C-alpha positions as CSV (number, residue, x, y, z in Angstrom):
1,X,9.8,-8.6,-11.2
2,X,11.8,-5.8,-12.8
3,X,8.5,-4.0,-13.6
4,X,7.4,-4.2,-10.0
5,X,10.7,-2.8,-8.8
6,X,10.4,0.1,-11.2
7,X,6.9,0.7,-10.1
8,X,7.9,0.8,-6.5
9,X,10.8,3.2,-7.2
10,X,8.4,5.4,-9.1
11,X,5.9,5.3,-6.3
12,X,8.6,6.4,-3.8
13,X,9.5,9.3,-6.1
14,X,5.9,10.3,-6.5
15,X,5.4,10.2,-2.7
16,X,8.5,12.3,-2.2
17,X,7.2,14.8,-4.7
18,X,3.8,14.9,-3.0
19,X,5.4,15.6,0.3
20,X,7.5,18.4,-1.2
21,X,4.5,19.9,-3.0
22,X,2.2,19.7,0.1
23,X,3.9,22.5,2.2
24,X,3.2,25.0,-0.5
25,X,-0.5,24.2,-0.4
26,X,-0.6,24.5,3.4
27,X,-1.7,28.2,3.0
28,X,-4.9,27.1,1.3
29,X,-6.2,25.4,4.5
30,X,-6.9,26.6,8.0
31,X,-4.0,25.9,10.3
32,X,-6.2,23.9,12.6
33,X,-6.7,21.1,10.0
34,X,-3.4,19.9,8.8
35,X,-3.4,17.0,6.3
36,X,-1.8,13.8,7.6
37,X,-0.5,12.2,4.4
38,X,0.3,9.0,6.3
39,X,-3.3,8.7,7.3
40,X,-4.5,9.5,3.8
41,X,-2.4,6.7,2.3
42,X,-2.8,4.1,5.1
43,X,-6.1,2.6,3.8
44,X,-4.5,2.0,0.4
45,X,-1.3,0.5,1.8
46,X,-3.4,-1.9,3.9
47,X,-4.8,-3.6,0.7
48,X,-2.2,-5.8,-0.9
49,X,-1.3,-4.4,-4.4
50,X,-3.7,-1.5,-4.2
51,X,-1.2,1.3,-4.6
52,X,0.4,-0.4,-7.5
53,X,-3.0,-0.9,-9.2
54,X,-3.8,2.8,-8.7
55,X,-0.5,4.0,-10.1
56,X,-0.8,1.6,-13.1
57,X,-4.2,3.2,-13.7
58,X,-2.8,6.7,-13.5
59,X,-0.1,6.0,-16.1
60,X,-2.1,3.7,-18.4
61,X,-5.4,5.6,-18.2
62,X,-7.1,2.2,-17.8
63,X,-9.1,1.7,-14.6
64,X,-10.4,-1.8,-15.2
65,X,-7.5,-3.4,-13.3
66,X,-8.4,-1.8,-10.0
67,X,-9.9,-4.6,-7.8
68,X,-12.9,-4.5,-5.5
69,X,-10.9,-4.3,-2.3
70,X,-8.8,-1.5,-3.6
71,X,-11.9,0.4,-4.7
72,X,-13.4,0.0,-1.3
73,X,-10.3,1.3,0.3
74,X,-10.1,4.2,-2.1
75,X,-13.7,5.2,-1.4
76,X,-13.0,5.6,2.4
77,X,-10.3,8.3,1.9
78,X,-11.3,11.8,2.9
79,X,-11.8,14.2,0.0
80,X,-9.4,16.6,1.6
81,X,-6.6,14.1,1.0
82,X,-6.9,14.0,-2.8
83,X,-5.1,17.3,-3.7
84,X,-2.2,16.2,-1.4
85,X,-2.1,12.6,-2.6
86,X,-2.3,13.3,-6.3
87,X,-1.0,16.9,-6.7
88,X,0.2,16.4,-10.3
89,X,-3.0,14.8,-11.5
90,X,-6.1,16.4,-9.9
91,X,-8.4,14.6,-12.4
92,X,-7.4,11.1,-11.2
93,X,-9.5,10.8,-8.0
94,X,-12.8,11.6,-9.8
95,X,-12.0,9.2,-12.6
96,X,-11.1,6.3,-10.3
97,X,-14.2,7.1,-8.1
98,X,-16.4,6.9,-11.1
99,X,-14.8,3.6,-12.2
100,X,-15.1,2.2,-8.7
101,X,-18.7,3.1,-8.5
102,X,-19.3,0.6,-11.3
103,X,-17.3,-2.1,-9.5
104,X,-18.5,-1.6,-5.9
105,X,-22.3,-1.0,-5.5
106,X,-23.2,1.9,-3.2
107,X,-19.8,3.5,-3.8
108,X,-20.1,7.3,-4.1
109,X,-19.7,8.5,-7.7
110,X,-18.6,12.0,-6.9
111,X,-16.0,13.5,-4.5
């Protein structure tokens, strides 16, 4: 239970950091296409335990614990969201996509 609490606190900290980093990156995109981080994260939050599975994968480097439902949700996220969702680890989205392509047939392998 304590490990889950720590993971949730860490998740909140990472999300806060992502929100703080995102405004600096706003100059890289046309002003007519702002990134809605809530929309980016919504499909992952709709799958029970998915966000926790992904963050455990980020920190352990092991992607085998990501479930099928989580992989399906991950594969629906727009590629424009990735730099804003994982600003401190740009290599994570391609790694998890590749792992999910093995778990979920017909899942795209590349972003």
